[in-house]
VOGU-3710 file (C-alpha; in Angstrom, 3 decimals, decimal comma):
1> mkvlilgagy> 97,383/113,395/68,496  97,688/109,885/69,967  96,726/109,044/73,541  97,507/105,508/74,694  95,744/104,282/77,845  97,045/101,157/79,582  94,247/99,674/81,667  90,459/99,694/81,324  89,393/100,273/84,903  87,498/103,197/86,379
11> ggltvahrlk> 90,242/105,744/85,737  91,437/104,537/82,347  87,964/104,427/80,808  87,083/107,799/82,322  90,003/109,302/80,390  88,874/107,556/77,195  85,274/108,747/77,542  86,019/112,295/78,512  88,840/113,025/76,063  86,727/111,877/73,124
21> eylgedieit> 83,898/114,117/74,323  86,220/117,099/74,740  88,352/116,739/71,590  86,356/114,571/69,160  88,188/113,713/65,954  91,242/115,741/66,994  92,314/112,856/69,235  93,154/109,212/68,543  92,545/107,151/71,679  93,686/103,560/72,164
31> vvsksrsiye> 92,854/101,544/75,285  94,887/98,407/75,996  93,429/95,868/78,427  94,234/92,213/79,043  90,518/91,433/78,787  87,532/92,961/77,035  85,386/91,767/79,953  85,501/94,670/82,416  84,174/94,148/85,944  82,689/96,670/88,355
41> ntifpailtn> 84,451/95,189/91,361  83,209/97,511/94,112  79,919/95,578/94,147  81,534/92,128/94,496  80,708/91,916/98,255  77,002/91,901/97,326  77,583/88,653/95,420  78,161/87,023/98,806  74,687/88,050/99,997  72,955/87,068/96,732
51> dvkvedtvfd> 71,895/90,674/96,123  73,904/90,796/92,893  74,669/88,201/90,229  78,033/87,946/88,496  76,483/88,903/85,165  75,309/92,191/86,746  78,921/93,250/87,297  80,455/92,994/83,809  80,414/94,793/80,473  82,234/94,496/77,153
61> glevmrrkgn> 84,982/97,109/77,024  85,563/96,619/73,310  81,934/97,389/72,444  81,813/100,381/74,802  84,923/101,915/73,225  83,810/101,076/69,698  80,578/103,002/70,256  82,656/105,906/71,544  84,903/105,905/68,483  87,966/104,710/70,400
71> lfveaevkdv> 90,193/101,732/69,671  90,190/98,914/72,250  92,977/96,329/72,112  92,593/93,118/74,117  96,230/92,383/74,854  98,787/91,920/77,596  101,294/94,718/78,107  104,816/93,316/77,792  107,101/96,355/78,018  106,843/100,117/78,479
81> nlqskevkts> 109,685/102,203/77,054  109,240/105,785/78,184  112,328/107,025/76,338  111,272/105,770/72,895  107,559/106,344/73,660  106,649/102,774/72,734  104,590/100,089/74,460  105,008/96,446/73,467  101,994/94,187/73,847  100,996/90,666/72,884
91> kgtfdydylv> 99,176/92,256/69,910  101,994/94,465/68,666  103,816/97,691/69,508  102,073/101,045/69,988  103,556/104,526/70,039  101,986/107,584/71,635  102,070/111,332/72,110  100,622/110,930/75,610  100,550/107,837/77,802  98,140/107,154/80,674
101> lalgggyeen> 99,164/104,425/83,123  96,078/102,885/84,724  97,202/99,288/85,220  96,146/98,855/88,825  98,108/98,085/91,937  99,715/94,678/91,436  97,234/92,938/93,751  97,951/89,338/92,794  101,724/89,806/92,722  101,764/91,369/96,176
111> fnkisgheha> 99,262/88,913/97,667  101,462/86,003/96,564  104,368/87,505/98,534  102,480/87,242/101,841  103,809/84,394/103,955  101,167/81,645/104,036  98,930/83,295/101,427  97,848/79,834/100,289  95,825/79,592/103,520  93,951/82,827/102,816
121> fmhhplsdfl> 91,640/84,538/100,357  92,039/87,995/98,830  88,806/89,995/98,786  89,500/91,834/95,544  89,157/89,665/92,399  85,912/87,988/91,361  87,549/84,559/91,501  88,267/84,902/95,215  84,826/86,296/96,041  83,307/83,204/94,435
131> kikeklasmd> 85,661/80,987/96,451  84,786/82,913/99,623  81,090/82,376/98,980  81,575/78,648/98,486  83,820/78,348/101,545  81,473/80,193/103,903  78,494/78,093/102,751  80,407/74,899/103,587  81,387/75,869/107,143  79,485/74,803/110,273
141> einavignyt> 81,563/77,123/112,464  83,331/80,251/111,287  86,296/81,831/113,038  87,169/84,620/110,636  90,064/87,067/110,640  89,818/89,811/108,053  92,152/92,720/107,411  95,002/94,162/105,403  98,687/93,590/104,944  100,921/96,352/106,305
151> gspiegpsyq> 100,710/99,467/104,155  97,617/98,453/102,202  95,649/101,668/101,614  92,225/100,156/100,918  90,382/99,035/104,049  86,758/99,575/102,967  86,365/96,107/101,396  87,691/94,561/104,635  85,005/96,389/106,607  82,290/95,146/104,258
161> lalivrnein> 83,490/91,551/104,304  83,641/91,519/108,114  80,014/92,685/108,308  78,908/90,161/105,678  80,620/87,230/107,411  79,053/88,243/110,725  75,696/88,444/108,958  76,210/84,951/107,528  76,910/83,562/111,015  73,774/85,203/112,403
171> rrgikgkvtl> 71,579/84,232/109,452  72,501/80,567/109,672  72,512/80,450/113,471  75,944/78,810/113,599  78,842/79,308/115,976  81,249/81,958/114,893  83,511/84,876/115,543  84,728/87,702/113,313  87,894/89,674/114,013  88,632/92,773/111,954
181> vtqspngvfg> 92,215/94,045/111,983  92,529/97,776/111,246  95,810/99,549/110,617  94,801/102,771/112,309  94,974/102,867/116,126  91,627/104,694/115,898  89,968/101,680/114,260  87,382/101,759/111,479  87,775/104,811/109,212  90,579/105,822/111,560
191> mlpvkeiser> 92,682/107,320/108,776  90,293/110,291/108,592  91,026/113,466/110,591  87,749/113,388/112,555  87,985/111,045/115,534  84,251/111,011/116,270  83,621/109,281/112,913  85,864/106,348/113,785  84,374/106,181/117,276  80,869/105,907/115,791
201> anrlfeengi> 82,018/103,329/113,264  83,790/101,276/115,929  80,588/101,164/118,007  78,628/100,082/114,932  80,954/97,170/114,264  81,227/96,101/117,882  77,450/96,262/118,343  77,198/93,914/115,371  79,454/91,378/117,061  82,772/92,158/115,378
211> elvkgdsive> 85,939/92,193/117,476  88,349/94,976/116,509  92,128/94,763/116,637  93,291/98,357/116,164  96,622/99,691/114,975  97,819/96,415/113,514  97,976/94,441/110,264  98,226/90,839/109,087  101,729/89,789/108,008  101,573/85,978/108,095
221> vrkdkvvtrn> 98,918/83,301/107,710  99,223/79,809/109,136  96,847/76,883/108,888  94,939/77,739/112,054  95,977/81,308/112,912  97,280/84,632/111,658  100,272/86,577/112,933  100,090/90,362/113,040  102,769/93,020/112,655  102,674/93,570/116,432
231> gkeigsnfvs> 103,247/89,869/117,099  99,652/89,022/118,017  98,455/85,505/117,107  94,746/85,124/116,350  93,141/81,725/115,826  91,218/81,313/112,569  89,680/78,903/110,108  88,862/81,610/107,556  91,231/84,419/106,580  90,927/87,099/103,931
241> ilpklsvpsl> 93,494/89,842/103,291  93,990/92,805/101,017  97,702/93,141/100,112  99,717/96,311/99,867  99,730/98,048/96,493  102,526/98,966/94,098  103,055/99,298/90,388  102,799/95,996/88,469  106,127/94,237/87,961  106,486/95,297/84,315
251> lretsivner> 106,811/98,939/85,432  109,133/98,427/88,392  112,351/99,027/86,468  111,166/102,254/84,867  112,620/105,543/86,084  109,256/106,921/87,260  108,836/104,360/90,058  110,081/105,445/93,486  111,569/103,324/96,266  108,105/102,770/97,734
261> gyvevefpsf> 106,938/101,107/94,525  104,632/103,853/93,243  104,647/106,396/90,427  105,043/109,940/91,732  102,662/112,440/90,144  101,869/116,131/90,246  98,498/117,434/91,419  95,884/118,094/90,320  96,971/116,937/86,828  98,321/113,455/87,736
271> rtkrfhdvfa> 101,196/114,077/85,321  104,293/112,091/86,281  107,087/114,152/87,761  109,747/112,891/85,347  107,901/112,686/82,024  105,694/115,506/80,754  103,871/113,165/78,353  103,060/110,419/80,897  100,211/110,385/83,429  99,524/107,850/86,194
281> igdlaegmip> 96,190/107,312/87,942  94,534/104,945/90,369  96,212/102,347/92,542  99,720/102,730/91,095  99,947/106,507/91,638  101,496/107,829/94,828  99,520/110,649/96,370  96,059/109,346/95,610  93,899/109,891/98,676  94,757/107,013/101,088
291> artargamia> 91,405/105,223/100,836  91,733/104,225/97,172  88,242/104,195/95,695  86,608/103,914/92,278  85,487/107,506/92,689  89,087/108,564/93,334  90,290/106,820/90,182  87,542/108,460/88,128  88,370/111,879/89,546  92,008/111,314/88,577
301> genvsstlak> 90,823/110,375/85,083  88,755/113,560/84,875  91,768/115,656/85,848  94,006/113,999/83,264  91,351/114,642/80,600  90,901/118,280/81,612  94,659/118,821/81,622  95,093/117,328/78,146  92,037/119,097/76,701  93,547/122,437/77,681
311> eikgvekply> 97,053/121,483/76,591  96,077/120,074/73,195  93,275/122,414/72,139  92,854/125,103/74,800  89,547/123,622/76,004  88,815/124,614/79,624  87,256/121,857/81,721  86,983/121,426/85,525  89,585/119,940/87,837  88,371/118,077/90,925
321> kqgiicmfhg> 89,741/117,698/94,414  90,219/114,192/95,734  87,844/112,816/98,328  85,988/109,727/99,502  82,470/108,526/98,965  82,188/104,983/100,250  78,799/103,276/100,201  79,218/100,011/102,085  77,041/96,931/101,806  77,389/94,570/104,741
331> gevagmlrfd> 74,362/92,303/104,715  71,933/93,741/107,257  74,173/96,781/107,828  74,750/99,441/105,183  75,828/103,052/105,075  77,825/105,779/103,407  80,958/107,612/104,444  81,832/110,874/102,726  85,021/112,883/103,132  85,826/116,002/101,116
341> vkdkphvsll> 87,916/119,090/101,638  86,867/122,469/100,291  87,881/125,235/102,665  88,049/122,733/105,508  87,538/118,958/105,920  83,950/117,756/105,839  83,173/114,216/106,994  79,832/112,458/107,387  78,801/108,904/108,210  75,245/107,756/107,559
351> vnpvfsklki> 74,000/104,275/108,444  70,808/103,063/106,794  69,818/99,867/104,905  68,796/102,019/101,935  72,464/102,436/101,019  72,633/98,782/99,976  70,024/99,502/97,305  71,691/102,778/96,336  75,059/101,054/95,970  73,544/98,394/93,730
361> mysrmlvatg> 71,769/101,044/91,639  74,977/103,045/91,230  76,887/99,894/90,311  74,384/99,062/87,597  74,746/102,587/86,224  78,520/102,153/86,092  78,135/98,871/84,193  75,465/100,207/81,827  77,592/103,225/80,873  80,986/101,515/80,810
371> fnvpyhaapf> 82,188/103,713/83,703  80,996/106,867/81,941  79,634/108,725/84,973  80,760/112,366/84,770  79,245/113,670/88,015  81,367/112,712/91,044  79,937/114,991/93,770  83,457/116,314/94,370  84,518/119,938/94,964  86,318/121,813/92,184
381> f> 89,687/123,490/92,444
//
């Protein structure tokens, strides 16, 4: 039985790890990734504060999969034909019995569509975090605007960057201002169904000198200002944005992509609604919990693995509910938000500097294991 996994991020490698553990030699697993250098990108903000070095964030995907007994192919995906069950890559064509789409959310493609993106950074890839670090160090006065493009579901990194930039201004004793644009009218963590959490978070940010613009998003960047969806103009000399997500361009013409640019899946299996043998996880799947997190992608990977283990060999393994655990590192401010639903929603927000150290420790565990972390502190179905 052949399982082909496109993408070597949190979700894709979780499937590769877990399926091999569940099915052993009964399964042939191939992971295709454009690079064998795999980065743990949730810790990138800590590079800005010198708490983490670049080399602490990377591992060799080929070696990790080789030790597991899986095939790792360093190649670019060129075409996905769901009818013929073939995937063309720069290293040849692969067929499959089951396909797992874990290619990410088309960050660069969508960022480049933002009007004036050349005047902004994107706080997602390592390359931009390194540019952000260099830029901030060179500035004698910082007037930062940080936020998301309309419809971007991942605001946590924006929160962290806003806190870090404010910390940089305070640490250096320079003039500066930080404006954080949140899409929810409730502000920080406003997408959650417990208003008191966002109220506490808003106070935390405002007490740390961050100005909040609620219920808005950045749609255009100019040389000295940004323009928001609501028509607000905010002066700036430093801008960083997370774009909206969608499937990468190579998947856009396939029949499983809806008009919103995502792959529709069934829950809790993450099987695509149109093809029984195709699964989609992570940033390209519609229906992932709105705050897309590494934990969410890994939970999706666990559910795919459990579904296939039962389907292929009758092996019963757990299925998880989606949820959020977000440890944020913001310089002098750190904390953890948790949101899960068992019988009813449970939300907690803890603020303590110790979470910076815990986040770094967890990140190092992710790197050391090649994203093989089976316990996700999530409720079962």
